[in-house]
C-alpha positions in Angstrom: 82.3 126.7 -13.6 84.2 123.1 -14.0 87.1 123.9 -16.8 88.1 120.8 -19.4 91.8 121.6 -20.5 92.7 119.7 -23.7 95.6 119.1 -25.2 95.8 119.8 -28.9 98.4 119.6 -31.5 99.4 123.4 -32.5 99.5 123.3 -36.1 96.1 121.2 -35.7 94.4 124.1 -33.5 94.0 126.3 -36.7 91.1 123.6 -38.4 89.7 122.8 -35.1 88.8 126.3 -34.0 87.6 127.6 -37.6 85.1 124.8 -37.5 84.5 125.9 -33.5 83.7 129.3 -34.3 81.8 128.2 -37.6 79.1 126.6 -34.6 76.1 128.4 -33.4 76.7 130.1 -30.0 80.4 129.4 -30.2 83.4 132.0 -29.1 86.3 132.3 -29.0 87.5 134.4 -25.1 91.3 134.4 -25.1 94.4 133.7 -26.5 97.1 133.3 -24.4 100.4 131.5 -22.7 101.0 130.3 -19.2 104.9 130.3 -19.3 106.1 131.4 -23.3 105.6 127.3 -24.0 103.1 126.8 -24.9 99.2 128.9 -26.0 96.2 128.3 -24.2 93.1 128.7 -26.0 89.8 129.7 -24.1 86.8 128.6 -25.7 83.4 129.8 -24.9 79.8 128.0 -25.7 77.1 130.1 -25.0 74.7 127.3 -26.2 75.9 125.5 -22.5 77.3 128.1 -20.7 80.9 126.5 -20.6 84.3 126.9 -21.1 87.1 125.0 -22.2 90.7 125.2 -22.6 92.8 124.0 -25.4 96.8 123.7 -24.9 99.2 123.3 -27.2 102.6 122.7 -26.1 105.6 124.8 -28.5 108.9 123.8 -29.2 110.5 126.8 -30.3 109.0 130.7 -29.9 107.4 130.4 -33.4 103.7 129.3 -34.4 101.5 129.4 -37.5 99.8 132.5 -36.7 96.0 132.5 -37.0 95.2 136.2 -38.4 94.9 134.9 -41.5 91.9 132.6 -40.5 90.7 133.9 -37.7 90.1 137.8 -37.8 90.0 138.1 -34.1 93.2 136.7 -33.0 95.0 139.3 -34.9 95.1 141.4 -31.2 95.5 138.8 -29.2 98.5 137.6 -31.2 100.3 140.8 -31.1 99.8 140.7 -27.0 101.4 137.5 -26.9 104.6 138.3 -29.3 105.2 141.5 -26.3 104.4 139.7 -23.2 106.1 135.7 -24.1 108.3 136.6 -27.4 105.9 133.6 -29.4 106.3 134.9 -32.9 103.2 134.4 -34.9 104.4 134.0 -38.0 102.7 134.9 -41.8 100.8 137.4 -39.0 99.0 140.2 -41.6 99.8 143.2 -39.9 102.6 142.2 -36.7 103.2 145.4 -34.9 104.2 145.5 -31.2 101.5 146.4 -28.9 102.3 147.4 -25.5 106.4 147.6 -25.3 107.6 150.4 -27.7 111.0 151.5 -28.9 112.4 152.4 -25.7 112.1 148.4 -24.3 115.4 146.6 -24.9 114.2 144.3 -28.0 115.0 141.0 -26.2 112.6 141.9 -23.3 109.6 139.6 -23.0 108.3 140.3 -19.0 106.1 137.3 -18.9 108.4 134.5 -20.2 110.4 133.3 -17.3 113.3 133.2 -19.0 113.0 137.0 -19.5 114.4 137.4 -22.8 114.4 135.4 -26.1 116.2 136.0 -29.3 114.9 139.4 -31.6 116.1 140.7 -34.9 118.2 144.2 -34.5 115.0 147.0 -34.6 112.2 144.7 -34.4 110.6 147.4 -32.0 110.5 149.7 -35.0 106.6 151.0 -35.7 105.9 152.0 -38.5 102.1 152.8 -39.8 100.5 151.4 -42.5 101.1 154.2 -45.4 98.3 155.0 -47.6 99.1 156.5 -50.8 97.5 159.0 -53.8 96.9 162.5 -54.9 95.8 164.3 -52.0 96.2 162.1 -49.2 97.9 164.1 -45.9 97.6 162.4 -42.1 97.0 163.9 -39.2 99.0 162.6 -36.3 96.9 162.9 -32.9 98.3 162.0 -29.1 99.5 160.3 -27.6 98.8 163.2 -25.3 95.3 165.0 -25.8 93.7 167.9 -24.3 91.7 167.3 -21.3 91.8 164.4 -18.9 92.4 161.0 -21.1 94.4 158.2 -21.0 97.4 158.3 -23.5 96.7 156.9 -27.3 98.3 157.5 -30.9 95.8 158.0 -33.5 97.3 158.2 -36.8 94.5 159.3 -39.6 95.0 158.8 -42.8 92.2 161.6 -44.8 91.2 162.9 -48.3 89.6 166.4 -47.6 87.9 165.7 -44.8 86.8 162.1 -45.2 88.7 159.9 -43.4 90.2 156.6 -45.5 92.7 154.9 -42.6 93.0 155.2 -38.8 95.6 153.0 -37.4 95.6 153.0 -33.1 98.4 152.4 -31.1 98.0 151.7 -27.4 100.3 150.8 -24.7 101.6 153.9 -23.1 99.7 153.4 -20.0 101.3 149.9 -19.8 101.8 149.1 -15.8 103.1 145.2 -15.6 99.9 144.5 -14.4 99.6 140.3 -15.1 103.0 140.4 -14.0 102.5 141.8 -11.0 99.6 139.7 -9.9 101.5 136.6 -10.6 103.8 137.9 -7.8 101.4 138.5 -5.2 99.5 136.2 -2.5 95.7 136.0 -3.5 94.9 137.8 -0.3 96.2 141.2 -2.3 95.5 140.5 -5.7 92.0 142.4 -5.1 93.6 145.5 -4.6 95.4 145.8 -7.4 92.9 144.1 -9.4 90.1 147.0 -8.6 92.7 149.4 -9.6 93.5 147.8 -13.3 90.4 149.6 -15.0 89.2 152.1 -12.5 85.9 152.6 -14.1 85.2 149.0 -13.8 86.5 148.3 -10.5 83.0 146.5 -9.6 83.2 144.4 -12.5 87.2 143.9 -12.1 86.9 143.0 -8.6 83.5 140.1 -9.3 85.5 138.3 -12.1 89.0 138.0 -9.7 86.3 136.7 -7.1 84.7 134.2 -9.4 87.7 132.8 -10.4 89.8 132.4 -7.1 86.1 130.8 -5.5 86.0 128.8 -8.8 89.6 127.7 -7.7 88.7 126.6 -4.7 85.2 125.3 -5.6 83.5 127.8 -2.8 79.9 128.3 -3.1 79.3 132.0 -1.7 76.4 132.8 0.4 73.3 134.2 -1.9 72.8 137.7 -0.2 76.4 138.0 -1.0 75.7 137.3 -4.5 73.2 139.6 -4.7 74.8 142.6 -3.6 77.6 141.7 -6.3 75.4 142.1 -8.5 73.8 145.3 -7.3 77.3 146.5 -8.0 77.8 145.4 -11.0 74.4 147.3 -12.2 75.0 150.6 -10.6 78.5 150.8 -11.8 77.3 150.0 -15.2 74.4 153.2 -14.7 77.0 155.0 -13.7 79.2 154.8 -17.1 76.5 154.0 -19.2 74.9 158.0 -17.9 78.8 158.8 -18.5 79.2 157.9 -21.9 75.8 159.2 -22.6 77.1 162.6 -21.4 79.9 162.6 -23.5 78.3 161.9 -26.7 75.8 164.9 -26.0 78.7 166.9 -25.5 80.5 166.3 -28.8 77.7 167.4 -31.0 77.3 170.6 -28.2 73.8 169.4 -27.0 75.0 171.0 -23.4 71.3 171.0 -22.0 71.3 167.4 -22.4 75.3 167.0 -21.3 74.9 168.9 -18.3 71.6 167.2 -17.0 73.2 163.6 -17.4 76.0 164.5 -16.0 74.4 165.8 -12.7 72.5 162.4 -12.9 75.7 160.8 -12.9 76.3 162.5 -9.5 73.4 160.6 -8.2 74.2 156.9 -9.4 77.9 157.7 -7.9 75.8 158.6 -4.2 74.0 155.1 -5.1 77.2 153.6 -5.3 78.1 155.1 -2.3 75.1 154.1 -0.4 76.0 149.9 -1.2 79.6 149.8 -0.7 80.7 153.0 0.9 82.6 154.3 -1.9 81.6 156.1 -5.0 83.1 154.4 -7.1 83.3 150.6 -5.5 86.9 150.3 -4.2 87.3 147.8 -1.2 83.4 145.9 -1.7 83.8 143.1 -3.5 86.6 140.4 -2.2 86.4 136.4 -3.1 84.1 134.8 -0.9 81.8 137.2 -0.9 81.4 140.9 0.0 83.2 143.2 2.3 79.9 144.8 4.4 76.3 144.5 4.5 74.8 147.8 3.5 71.2 146.5 4.8 70.2 149.5 6.9 70.7 151.7 3.9 68.8 149.7 1.1 65.9 151.4 1.7 67.0 154.8 0.5 68.8 153.3 -2.2 65.7 151.6 -3.7 64.3 155.5 -3.2 67.2 156.6 -4.8 67.2 154.5 -7.8 63.1 155.0 -8.3 64.4 158.9 -8.3 67.2 158.5 -10.4 64.7 156.3 -13.3 62.2 159.1 -12.7 64.7 162.0 -13.5 66.4 160.2 -16.3 63.5 159.4 -18.6 62.4 162.8 -19.8 66.4 164.1 -20.4 67.1 160.9 -21.9 63.6 160.9 -24.6 64.5 164.8 -25.6 67.9 163.9 -26.0 67.0 160.3 -28.9 64.4 162.5 -30.1 66.1 165.7 -31.2 66.5 165.8 -34.6 70.4 167.7 -34.8 70.9 164.1 -32.7 69.3 161.9 -35.5 71.3 163.8 -38.4 74.4 163.6 -36.1 74.7 160.1 -34.9 72.2 158.2 -37.4 74.4 155.9 -40.2 77.6 157.7 -38.3 80.6 155.1 -37.3 78.8 152.2 -38.5 80.2 148.3 -38.2 78.4 145.7 -40.2 77.1 142.9 -38.2 79.7 140.6 -40.4 82.7 142.5 -39.1 81.4 142.8 -36.2 80.5 138.8 -36.0 84.5 138.5 -37.2 86.2 140.4 -35.0 84.1 138.9 -32.3 83.0 142.6 -30.8 81.6 142.2 -27.5 79.2 144.5 -25.4 77.1 147.9 -26.2 79.4 147.7 -29.2 78.3 144.2 -30.2 74.7 144.3 -29.7 74.4 147.2 -31.4 75.9 144.9 -34.1 73.2 142.6 -33.9 75.2 140.5 -31.9 73.2 138.8 -29.5 75.8 138.1 -26.7 75.4 139.3 -23.4 77.4 137.4 -20.8 74.8 137.8 -18.0 72.6 135.6 -19.8 75.3 132.7 -20.0 78.1 132.5 -17.4 77.5 132.6 -13.3 78.8 135.5 -11.4 76.9 137.1 -9.2 73.1 136.1 -9.3 73.7 135.9 -13.1 72.2 134.1 -14.9 69.9 132.3 -12.5 68.5 136.1 -12.6 69.0 138.6 -15.3 68.3 141.8 -17.7 66.5 141.6 -20.9 69.3 142.1 -23.7 68.7 145.2 -26.2 70.2 144.8 -29.8 70.3 146.8 -32.7 71.1 146.3 -36.2 72.2 149.2 -37.8 75.8 149.2 -35.8 76.0 152.8 -36.2 77.0 155.4 -33.5 72.9 156.0 -32.7 72.4 152.4 -32.0 75.2 152.5 -29.6 73.7 155.5 -27.8 70.1 153.7 -28.0 71.4 150.4 -26.5 72.9 152.4 -23.7 69.4 154.0 -22.6 67.9 150.3 -22.8 69.9 148.7 -21.1 70.6 152.5 -18.6 66.5 151.7 -17.5 66.6 148.1 -17.8 69.6 148.3 -15.1 67.3 150.4 -13.1 64.3 148.3 -13.1 67.2 145.2 -12.1 68.4 146.7 -9.4 65.1 147.7 -7.9 63.9 144.2 -8.1 67.1 143.3 -6.7 66.5 145.2 -3.6 62.6 143.2 -3.5 64.3 140.2 -3.3 67.2 141.1 -1.4 67.4 137.8 1.3 68.8 137.7 4.7 72.2 135.8 5.5 75.6 135.6 5.7 77.6 138.7 3.3 80.7 136.2 3.1 82.7 132.9 3.7 86.1 132.0 4.1 88.6 130.9 1.3 91.6 128.7 2.4 94.9 130.2 3.3 96.3 128.1 -0.1 94.7 127.2 -3.1 94.8 124.2 -4.6 97.8 123.3 -6.6 97.8 123.2 -10.2 94.4 124.4 -10.6 92.7 126.5 -13.0 90.0 129.7 -12.0 87.9 131.8 -14.8 85.8 134.7 -13.8 83.5 136.0 -16.8 81.9 138.8 -15.7 79.8 141.4 -18.5 80.7 144.8 -17.3 79.8 147.9 -19.2 81.8 147.4 -21.8 81.6 143.8 -21.6 82.8 140.5 -21.6 85.6 140.6 -19.0 87.9 137.5 -18.7 90.1 136.8 -15.9 92.3 133.4 -16.2 94.1 132.5 -13.5 96.6 129.5 -13.1 98.2 127.9 -9.8 101.3 126.3 -9.1 102.2 122.9 -7.8 102.3 125.1 -4.1 98.8 126.8 -4.9 100.5 130.1 -5.4 99.4 132.1 -8.5 101.9 131.7 -11.6 100.0 133.2 -14.2 97.0 135.6 -14.3 95.6 136.5 -17.6 92.7 139.8 -17.8 91.0 140.1 -21.1 89.7 143.4 -20.9 86.4 144.1 -23.6 88.1 147.1 -25.3 90.4 144.0 -26.6 87.7 142.7 -28.5 86.7 146.4 -29.8 89.5 148.7 -30.0 90.4 147.6 -33.6 86.2 148.2 -34.3 86.7 152.0 -33.6 89.4 152.3 -36.6 86.4 150.0 -38.8 83.7 152.3 -37.6 86.0 155.7 -38.3 86.7 155.4 -42.3 84.7 156.9 -44.8 83.5 159.2 -42.2 84.2 163.5 -41.5 87.1 163.8 -39.6 85.2 166.1 -37.5 82.6 162.8 -36.6 85.7 161.0 -35.0 85.0 162.2 -31.5 81.5 161.2 -31.9 82.5 157.5 -33.1 85.4 157.2 -30.3 83.0 158.2 -27.5 80.2 155.6 -28.7 82.9 152.8 -28.4 84.3 154.4 -24.7 86.9 152.5 -25.4 89.7 151.7 -22.2 93.0 152.7 -22.6 94.0 151.3 -18.5 92.0 148.0 -19.9 94.5 147.7 -22.8 97.7 148.7 -21.4 97.7 146.4 -18.3 
């Protein structure tokens, strides 16, 4: 994918971006910076299947916030404030996203200077205060019962009804983007796969596509099939896992146990393809690491068996009256809010957002070959469950098709030891949570000077806060699981 870089005045950018997003098929992909001296805005056109970068130079570490006019920008602008020290003036709820109180007040990890001037105490975090008779607060986390990652949920409630939910993340921030810019590209894939381990195949594919984009490299056809095979198996495993969690949260333990066992079968399929149940060390820049040719017939049999076993379990799950009572009209996100906040993946498609990156952007065999897109309109927990069910069965059928049409030939091609200088690479992949973006810039010597990642969860965390409002406290775990968001993917 060729990426056009267009200079645009920072103040004119607002009107131009509003105009862009009001056109059919136009999307905001990412807002970030390279070194803090500019803002880069990634624009996606799903009608033409193209991407454009706007670059706006800055004369100081302040600019007019987009958030009052483009709601989706609020989370990205908070992250730029953390990482580069770029302050979005008039941002309605400016709070640090990743760097909490213990960090030095002037620290900006991705700014070459390392620090910018900051007012005293600017890292102090204050949750939105809800006032009124009978209002009380429930703080949850960041340490939780069970084996999950840390995040803080601040509930403001009246009786059993949630009035407001504020989500604070950043507790597992590891400096992944900074470290990626310090590494040779040959080693980056190992860190990329570990950035969000339940999306290892999607992250590895987005990374590979971005570097191949920079090197203008064509990947062998068989490697493209194998990459898509890995991505769909990862989707199957994670959709089963999420449905397992939904069943457990409403106490439907028979279904939860059955699905948990079947997830093991999907991980076995991953092992047949890659030699690893979580697709670590399989996808690489230029292709894939190994050829599972002698195991593909066994994989095809396993996929058909899994589909046959899944269908009655899922049918029983979705037809159960208790499931309907708990999930329908619970945790609803309207179509308008889904559009305003740029929801992606299952969360977006459950609220009538007809967007799936597999239908628009090149990665693996997509979009030449692609599964059918599932759409629901009510935007509640039940719709998000139904989307997963449809995608689960569709992915298993797509896996069978990929195996039937698997071409012969090489599985990789070499990438030059040094990447082209002053180049840009973009990888857009539809992971199991939605649109995943890797954006890579090289310097004058062909080394990586900026590696930006936008996990699907960046788009969707706000949706969880929206969905929880006016719902029972006891329904929050169900809302939470229905989005299945990533702490690690956010806290890079």
